[in-house]
N, C-alpha and C positions, 0 to 999 in steps of 0.2 A: 540400613545399608547405604553406602555412598555410591552413587552412580559414577562409574569410571568412563573413560574414553571408549572403552570397548563395548559399553552398554548404552551409550547415547544414541538417540535417533540420528541417522544421517540423512541428508537430503535425497540421496540416491537410493534409499532403501525402499524396495517395492514389496510391501507386506502382502498385498493382494496376490501377487505371483507366487510368493512363498507358500501362502495358504493353499492356493490352487494346486501347486505341485505336490504338497503334502497330502492333500485330500485325494488326488487322482492316483497316488501310489497305492491306496487301499491297504496300506501296511501299518498305519497308525504309528504311535510312539515306539512300539516294539520294533517296527521296521527300521527306525533310526538307530536304535541300540544294536540291532542285529547287523547293521551296516558299519558299526564301529565308530559312531559319532563320539567325539571326545570333548566337545563343547556343546552347551545348550544352544540350539538355533535361536536366532533373534526373536522369532514369533512366540517363544515360550517365556521370554524374560518378563517378569512381573514388575509392576510399579512398586517402589519401596514400601508404601503403606501396607501392601498385601503381605509383606515378608516379615513384619514385626514378630519377634519371638517373645515368649513369656516364661518366666520361671515361677512356678507356683508350688504350694505344698498342701493341696487339697486332697481329701480322701474321696475318691469317686464312689458313688453308691452302688453296692452289689446286693441284690435281693435273691434269697434262696426260696424257690417256689415249692420246695418239698412240703407236702401235706395240704396244699391249697384245695384239693378236691375231696378230702375225706376227714379233715380235722377242723371243725368250725372255729375253735379258738385260734388255731394256727392261721386259718384263712383271714380272720379279722386282723391279725398282726401283719400279714402280707398286704392286705388292702391298705392299711395305714402306711406301710413303707412305700407302697406304690403312690399313694396320695402325696406324701411328703416329697418324694423324688420328682414326681410330675409337676409339682408346684414350684419347687426350688431349683432343681437342676434341669428338668425337662428331658433328661437323659438318665438311664440307669442300665446296669448289667444284670442279667438274670442267669442263675445256675439252677440245676435240677429242674429244667424246663420241660423235660419229657421227650425231646428229640435225641435219639441215640447218637453218641459220639461218632459211631461208624458212618452214620448218614451225613453228619457235618463234614467229616473228613473226605468222604466221597464227593460231596458237593464242591468242596475246594479243589479236589483233584480234577473233577470234571471241568471246572472253569479254567484251570491251567491247561488241560488237554486241548480245550478249544483254541486258546491263544497260541499254543505251541505247534499247531498244524502249520504246514507250509502254505501253499497257495490256496488250499481248500477254504481257508478262513475268508478269503476275499469274496466268495460268492454270496456272503451274507452282508457285505459292506453296502450301506445305503444311507442316504439322508432323508428318505421317505418315512416320516414319523407316523404315517398311518398304518404301516406294516406292523404285524404282531411280533415279528422277529427281526431285530436290527442290530448290526454291529457297525460302529464307527468310532472316531476319536473326537471328543468334544462336540456335544450337540449344538453348541453355540459358536462353532469354529469361526464363522464369518462375521460375527457381531461383537464378540468379546474383545476387550482391550489386550488381553494376553491369553495364550493357549495353555491349558493345563497338561501336565505330564501324566496322561492317563488315557487308556482306551476302555471302551465299554461295549458289552454285549448285553442286550436285554430282550425279554420276551413277555408279552402280555398274556397271562395265564387265566384271567377271569375278568369279567363275568362270563364271557363266551368261551366255551371249551376250545382249547388249542389242539389241533391235530398233531399228535406226537411226531409224525413224519415231517412236519415243518421245522422241527428242532434239529440242531446239529447232532449227528450220530455220536460224536465224542462225549456228549453230556446229556443225551436225550432221556435215558432211563432215570438218571439221578434227578434231573429237573422235574420230571413227573412225580417222583417220590417226594422230593423236597417240597414241592407245592402242597401236597396233602399234609405233610408234617407241619409246615409253617402256618398253613391255614388253621389247623387245630389250635396251635399255640396262639395265633393272633386273636382268635375268638375268645380264648381264655383270658388273655390280657385285657381285651375290651370288657369282659365281665368284671374283672378286678377294678378297672378304671370307672366303670359305671357305679359300682358299689362305693368307690372312693369319693364320688361326688353325691352320695346319698340316694342313688336311684336303683331301680330294679336291675339285676345283673344283665338282662337282655336289652337294656335301653339302647346302648350304642350299636349293638348288633342289629336291632330292629330298625335303626336309622340308616342301615346299609353302609356302615363304616368299613365293612369287610367285603363289600360286593365285588369290588375290583381288586386285582392283584397283579403286580408286575414284579418280575425278578430281574435284577440288574447285577451282572458279573463284571466287576471292575478289575483292571490290570494296570499296575503301576510299575513300569520297568525301573531298574536301577538307573539313577540319574548321575551324570558326571559332575554336575554343578548344582546340587540341590539348594544352595543358598540363593540362586537366581530365579527359581521358579517354584510352583506349587503343584502338588498332586491334584488337589481340588481347592479352589478358592472358597472363601467363606460364603455360606448360603444357609437357608432354612428349607425344610422339605414341604412342598405344597400338597400334602396328603393328610390322612388321618394318623397313621402310625407307620413307623419303619422298624423292621427287625433286621439287624445287621450281623452278619457272620464275618469276622476278620481273622487274618492269620496272625502269627506271632511277631511280625516285624514292627507293627505299631505305626503311629503317625497321625491317627485321628485325634483331633482336638475339638473341644466344645467351649463356647464362650460362657463363662460363669463369673459373676461379679466383676465384669469388665476385664477379665483375664482369660487367656487361652489355656485350657487345662487338658492335659493328656488323658485320653481314655485308654487305660492300660489293657493290653490283650490278656485274656485268661483262657487257658485251654478248656474247651467244651462249653464256654459261655457265649451268650448272645447279647448284643447291645440294642436297647430299645430307646426310641426317641419319639417325642410328640411332634406331630405335623401341624401345619397351619390350619387345616380344616378342623382338627380336634380342638385347637385353641378357640376357633370360632364358635363351635357348637357347645363348648363348656363355658362360654362367656368369660374367657381369659383365666379360668381357674387353672387349667393346664396350659403351658405356654410352649411355643415352638421357638427354639433359639438357634442362632447361627453356629455352624461348625465348619471345619475344614480338614484337609489332609495334607500333611507335609510331604514334599519330595524327599527321597532318601538315596544315599549311595548304595544301600543294600536293596536287593530286589531279585525277582519281582515281588511286590506286595500284591496280594489278591484279597478281594472282599466280595461278599454277596449280599446285596441289599434287597429286602422285600418291601415293596410299597403297597400299603392297604389304602384304597381310595374308592370313590364313587365310580360306578361303571361308565359314566358319561363324561368324566372330567379328565382332560389331558394333563400331562405333567411334564416337567423338565427333568432331564436325566442328569442328576448330580450325585451327591453322597460319596 
């Protein structure tokens, strides 16, 4: 992208004041869109290197988990597919994973309901990362070089049980249900990954890889100039495992063979990726790779990311 006169830094640009005003509005990126913004505010414009596009023809791995619990031969096939995907792509999609489509759809609807509230959403807005329930826009707002076109609501669901009354009424019931469903799936995936490195199925679980769980609901409003900004800049996850539910708009890309590859949305499917801690304890057998989310004229895009982590390890809100 060629930086034009409209995107150059000007000597009189006061980024700190723009960030402060944005933060104090407690309305996030959605608030800008609701106000009718027609151009991306200066604070969101990304450096050209962050905006490079890639045209690729890769087939992203999709793993069918049907039969993993009651067919030993099929389980061995699935373990091998998990091993190959975790060593080469570090990302893969799973289908027939056991979470009902109705639960997935309600989880997405619950996330949308939260953001589509009027002023009620602001009562959860905070930059206090010690809280169990947090809503804000860009966890690194005041230190990043450019702001992402994304708002985030997250809740820490484990290891310490969360009082359901602390959760927003708009998505309280489904968050509690989704927590139970995704925890069961996470444990099954850790079993498969343990077997994939030749160990006892309980090895990773016994090392507390699923002790902590945080659920992050991301909201990417439609962007008037997606070529100037990003939904989420490239990063890797500092956890053990991420289970991602995304809608059908798309935009998630993973770095594979030095190219950005689209992770295509698939109804009823979940995206799995290896975190930095899992790379560490598998001695680099499984790797955590960088990924990003593009901004889009369509929207809002909604995704729900579940981070499995140690109970005492803090994490950065990305994905």
